[in-house]
Structure formats: structure tokens, C-alpha cells
C-alpha positions as CSV (number, residue, x, y, z in Angstrom):
1,M,113.9,67.7,82.2
2,E,112.4,68.7,79.0
3,G,108.8,68.7,78.2
4,Q,108.1,68.3,81.9
5,L,105.4,70.9,83.3
6,H,106.5,71.9,86.6
7,I,103.7,73.5,89.0
8,Y,104.9,75.7,91.6
9,R,102.1,76.5,94.5
10,L,102.2,79.5,96.8
11,S,100.7,78.8,100.2
12,L,97.4,81.7,101.2
13,P,99.4,83.5,103.6
14,H,102.6,83.9,101.4
15,V,100.1,85.3,98.7
16,M,98.5,87.5,101.1
17,T,101.8,88.9,102.3
18,I,102.6,89.6,98.7
19,G,99.4,91.5,98.2
20,S,99.5,93.3,101.3
21,R,103.1,94.5,100.7
22,K,102.1,96.1,97.5
23,V,99.1,97.7,98.9
24,R,101.3,99.4,101.5
25,G,103.5,100.5,98.9
26,L,100.5,101.7,97.0
27,G,99.1,103.4,99.9
28,R,102.5,105.0,100.8
29,K,103.1,106.4,97.1
30,I,99.3,107.8,97.5
31,R,99.9,109.4,100.7
32,R,103.2,111.2,99.4
33,S,101.5,112.4,96.2
34,L,98.8,113.8,98.2
35,H,101.0,115.9,100.6
36,G,103.1,116.9,97.6
37,R,100.3,117.8,94.9
38,G,97.3,117.9,96.6
39,V,93.9,116.3,95.6
40,V,93.9,117.9,92.2
41,G,97.4,117.3,91.3
42,T,97.0,113.5,92.2
43,L,94.2,112.9,90.3
44,K,95.7,115.0,87.2
45,F,98.7,112.7,87.7
46,C,97.0,109.3,87.6
47,V,94.8,110.5,84.7
48,E,97.8,111.3,82.8
49,A,99.4,108.0,83.4
50,L,96.2,106.2,82.5
51,V,95.4,108.0,79.2
52,N,99.5,107.7,78.3
53,P,100.8,104.6,79.3
54,S,103.9,104.9,76.7
55,V,105.4,107.6,78.9
56,R,107.5,105.1,80.9
57,E,108.1,103.6,77.3
58,S,109.2,106.9,75.9
59,A,111.7,107.9,78.9
60,E,113.3,104.5,78.5
61,V,113.8,105.0,74.5
62,A,115.1,108.5,75.0
63,L,118.0,107.1,77.6
64,S,118.5,104.0,75.5
65,E,119.3,106.2,72.6
66,F,121.4,108.7,74.7
67,D,123.5,105.6,75.8
68,R,123.9,104.1,72.4
69,Q,125.3,107.7,71.2
70,F,127.8,108.1,74.3
71,G,128.5,104.5,74.9
72,V,127.3,104.7,78.7
73,D,124.9,102.7,80.9
74,T,122.2,105.3,82.1
75,V,118.8,103.2,81.0
76,G,116.7,100.9,83.3
77,R,114.6,101.1,86.3
78,I,115.4,99.5,89.5
79,H,113.0,99.1,92.3
80,I,114.0,99.6,96.0
81,K,113.9,96.2,97.1
82,D,116.4,95.2,94.5
83,M,118.9,98.1,95.7
84,D,122.3,97.1,97.4
85,V,121.7,98.8,100.6
86,S,120.3,97.5,103.8
87,A,116.7,97.0,104.5
88,S,116.6,99.8,107.4
89,D,117.7,102.3,104.8
90,R,115.4,101.4,101.9
91,A,112.8,102.8,103.8
92,D,114.0,106.2,103.3
93,C,115.2,105.8,99.8
94,A,113.7,105.4,96.2
95,G,114.4,103.2,93.4
96,Y,116.6,104.4,90.3
97,Q,115.0,105.9,87.5
98,G,117.1,108.2,85.3
99,T,115.9,111.5,84.1
100,P,115.3,111.8,80.5
101,P,117.4,114.2,78.5
102,Q,114.8,116.3,77.2
103,V,113.4,116.6,80.8
104,F,116.7,117.8,82.1
105,H,117.2,120.5,79.3
106,E,113.8,121.8,79.9
107,V,114.1,122.1,83.6
108,L,117.9,123.7,83.6
109,N,116.8,125.9,80.9
110,V,114.5,127.6,83.6
111,L,117.5,128.9,85.7
112,K,118.7,132.2,84.1
113,I,122.2,132.2,85.9
114,K,125.9,132.4,85.0
115,H,126.8,128.4,85.3
116,E,130.3,129.4,85.7
117,D,129.8,130.5,88.8
118,F,127.7,127.6,90.4
119,V,128.2,123.9,91.6
120,F,125.8,121.5,90.5
121,I,125.0,118.9,92.9
122,D,122.5,115.9,92.4
123,F,121.5,114.2,95.5
124,G,120.6,110.4,94.8
125,S,122.1,110.7,91.2
126,G,122.0,107.0,90.6
127,K,124.1,106.1,87.5
128,G,125.1,109.7,86.7
129,I,122.9,110.6,83.9
130,T,122.2,114.2,85.3
131,L,126.0,114.8,85.7
132,L,126.6,113.6,82.1
133,L,123.7,116.2,80.9
134,A,125.1,119.1,83.4
135,S,128.3,118.7,81.8
136,E,127.0,120.2,78.3
137,L,126.6,123.3,80.7
138,P,129.6,125.4,81.7
139,F,129.2,124.8,85.6
140,K,132.0,125.4,87.8
141,R,132.1,121.8,89.3
142,I,129.5,118.9,89.0
143,I,129.0,116.5,92.0
144,G,126.6,113.6,92.3
145,V,126.1,111.9,95.7
146,E,124.8,108.1,95.6
147,F,124.2,106.0,98.4
148,S,124.2,102.4,96.4
149,P,127.5,101.2,95.8
150,R,126.3,99.7,92.7
151,L,124.8,102.8,91.1
152,H,128.1,104.8,92.3
153,Q,130.2,102.4,90.3
154,I,128.2,102.5,87.5
155,A,128.6,106.4,87.5
156,E,131.9,106.5,87.7
157,E,132.3,104.4,84.7
158,N,129.8,106.5,82.9
159,I,131.9,109.7,83.7
160,R,134.9,107.7,82.5
161,R,133.2,106.8,79.3
162,Y,131.7,110.0,78.5
163,K,132.8,112.0,75.5
164,S,130.9,114.9,73.9
165,A,132.4,117.4,71.5
166,T,130.1,120.2,73.2
167,Q,130.9,119.0,76.8
168,K,131.6,122.6,78.6
169,C,132.5,121.3,82.0
170,K,135.0,118.3,82.6
171,Q,135.1,118.7,86.4
172,L,132.7,116.4,87.4
173,M,132.5,113.2,89.8
174,S,130.4,110.7,91.7
175,V,130.7,110.4,95.4
176,G,129.4,107.2,97.1
177,M,128.1,108.5,100.6
178,D,125.0,109.3,102.5
179,A,123.7,112.6,101.3
180,L,123.3,113.9,105.0
181,A,126.9,113.4,105.3
182,F,127.9,115.0,102.3
183,P,129.8,118.4,103.1
184,I,127.8,121.3,101.1
185,P,130.1,123.3,99.4
186,R,130.3,127.3,100.2
187,D,129.9,128.0,96.3
188,P,126.8,129.1,94.8
189,L,125.0,126.2,94.0
190,V,122.5,124.3,91.8
191,V,120.7,121.2,93.9
192,Y,118.9,118.7,91.6
193,L,116.4,116.3,93.1
194,F,114.5,113.6,91.1
195,N,112.5,112.7,94.1
196,P,115.1,110.4,95.6
197,F,114.3,110.3,99.4
198,S,111.4,109.6,102.1
199,D,110.1,112.8,103.7
200,K,112.3,111.7,106.8
201,L,115.4,112.3,105.0
202,M,114.4,114.9,102.7
203,S,113.6,117.3,105.6
204,K,116.8,116.5,107.0
205,L,118.7,117.6,103.7
206,L,116.7,120.5,103.3
207,A,117.7,121.6,106.9
208,N,121.3,121.1,106.0
209,I,121.2,123.2,103.0
210,E,119.0,125.8,104.7
211,Q,121.6,126.0,107.5
212,S,124.6,126.1,105.0
213,S,123.1,129.1,103.3
214,L,122.8,130.7,106.7
215,D,126.5,130.2,107.6
216,H,127.6,131.2,104.1
217,P,124.9,133.2,102.3
218,R,124.9,132.8,98.5
219,E,122.6,131.9,96.0
220,V,121.3,128.5,96.0
221,F,118.6,127.0,93.7
222,I,116.6,123.5,94.1
223,V,115.3,122.1,91.0
224,Y,113.1,119.2,92.3
225,C,111.5,116.7,89.9
226,N,108.6,114.6,90.6
227,P,108.1,116.7,93.6
228,S,106.1,114.5,96.1
229,E,107.5,116.1,99.0
230,S,107.2,119.7,97.6
231,R,105.4,120.9,100.8
232,L,108.3,120.0,102.9
233,L,110.0,123.1,101.2
234,T,107.7,125.6,102.5
235,K,108.7,125.2,105.9
236,Y,111.9,126.9,105.5
237,R,111.5,130.7,105.6
238,L,114.5,131.2,103.0
239,C,113.0,128.8,100.4
240,K,110.9,130.6,98.0
241,A,108.9,129.1,95.0
242,G,110.3,130.4,91.6
243,F,108.9,128.3,89.1
244,A,106.7,125.2,88.5
245,G,105.8,123.5,85.3
246,S,105.3,120.1,83.8
247,S,107.3,118.5,81.0
248,G,104.2,117.0,79.2
249,G,105.9,114.3,77.1
250,F,107.1,112.3,80.1
251,A,104.4,113.4,82.6
252,V,107.3,115.1,84.6
253,E,106.2,117.8,87.1
254,Y,109.2,120.1,88.4
255,G,109.6,123.0,90.9
256,V,112.4,125.6,91.1
257,Y,113.0,127.0,94.5
258,Q,115.4,129.5,95.8
259,V,117.2,129.0,99.0
260,S,118.7,132.5,99.7
261,G,118.1,135.7,100.9
262,D,118.9,137.5,97.7
263,Q,117.0,138.3,95.2
264,G,116.1,135.6,92.5
265,R,116.9,135.4,89.2
266,V,114.2,132.7,88.2
């Protein structure tokens, strides 16, 4: 009823359970950051986030502007607990966070390639923002691989809605499936990762990519943003780091790696 004050009480064990979950989640994030960035890199990342609390808001504003311009839906952050995947799968997945257009363009500009020869693949492509952005470059094909049925459906709708006078690739699609089950194309590849998986899943995906490179030698580049599991890439003998940088305006670190026996062009 209007005017009534409703008081909800949580039992102490329930409060402690919530708190312990948050602490465990924070602990996992810190451990992953230490593995990928090291102590100095983790401290630097934390300081940047504290000094510039508007970074997240800036990314959301950039995506909102993109959505308004093209009539699509890429904005918003979705926590892993709210994803439409099973509880067992949540341990290996990350939530949704779209790549700001400025970050994507900055990172892709590092690659000095003939785009027409390459297939672009985003593993963990979410709502498909990178697929739309990549289509402004003349890639041979563009593929997003997304495990969440809801995000995959949104990505498909975004692809249908996206109309740009400067779009150079019209062969783009979202595939709703497990990244490890996806058959890797034999074309030269640009693989995009926005820190989508746990170290266990990332290791298996990288092993698949390396095996594909061994079976069918060609140029394969991995563009890895927010690389909390970058240490894993050093395990694979064909994986060579070519470039590392940071998009200061959005506090996004990235690395570009080549998985190929050929000489790189990064």
C-alpha cells in the first residue's frame, strides 16, 4: 500500500554468503590480472581505474552514440550471473562489455595487412559491435562466435539493422555456438578476443588455433584486448608477440600476436 514502509531483513548467513561470493570473485580477478599483467601492470591498471572513474561511463557513452547513429543495440554491461548460460559454463565465461569504437579502430590500425585476404573472427562476440566495426574494413568475411543465445540473437538483429555508407564488407554473420566447437576457417585470420574466457577455456581455444596453423600454414593474427590471460600465449611456440599498447582514453590494454611460421607484418 502507498505510504507503507516495508522493511526487508537478511539473515547474517545470507549476508555473509553474498559478501564471500564478492570477495571470491574479486580474488579471481586479482589472480587473473597478476598472471596476465604482473604486479606492476596490475597496480598500474588499478591506479588508472581509481584516478579516472569516468572511464566506464566514457565507454558507455561512446557505444550509446554508435547505437543512436545506426539504430542498433550494443551498449550495456551484463554480469556473468545474469547471462543465459548454465551455472557450470559461467565459470569459464565473462560477462558482456562492448568494445568502444575508438578502441577497436586504434587496435586494428596496428595490423598492416591486406584485409581482403583475411577472415575476421571474434570469439565471444556478444552483441556484435566488433562485427559491425570490422565491416568498415574490406575483410573477406566477418564471423562472430557467441555462446549466449540471447546475445547471439541481438547480434543477428544488429547485423540486419546496420546500414553504413562506408561499409566495405557485407559478408558478416553471428554464429551461436561453443567457441571450442567452432571449425576454424583455413583462410588467413584476424582473431579478436576481448578477454572473453577463463584461462582453461582460453588455453583450449589457443591450442585449436595453433593446431589449425600447423595443419594449414598461413598468417594468423590474434588481437587480444584486456589481456588478463596473455601469459598463456607464450606457451605456444608459433605465437609471437608483435605489439602491445594501451588505449588511454578507455584504460584498455591490448596485445597483437602472430600465430604463424611466416614473417610478421605487425
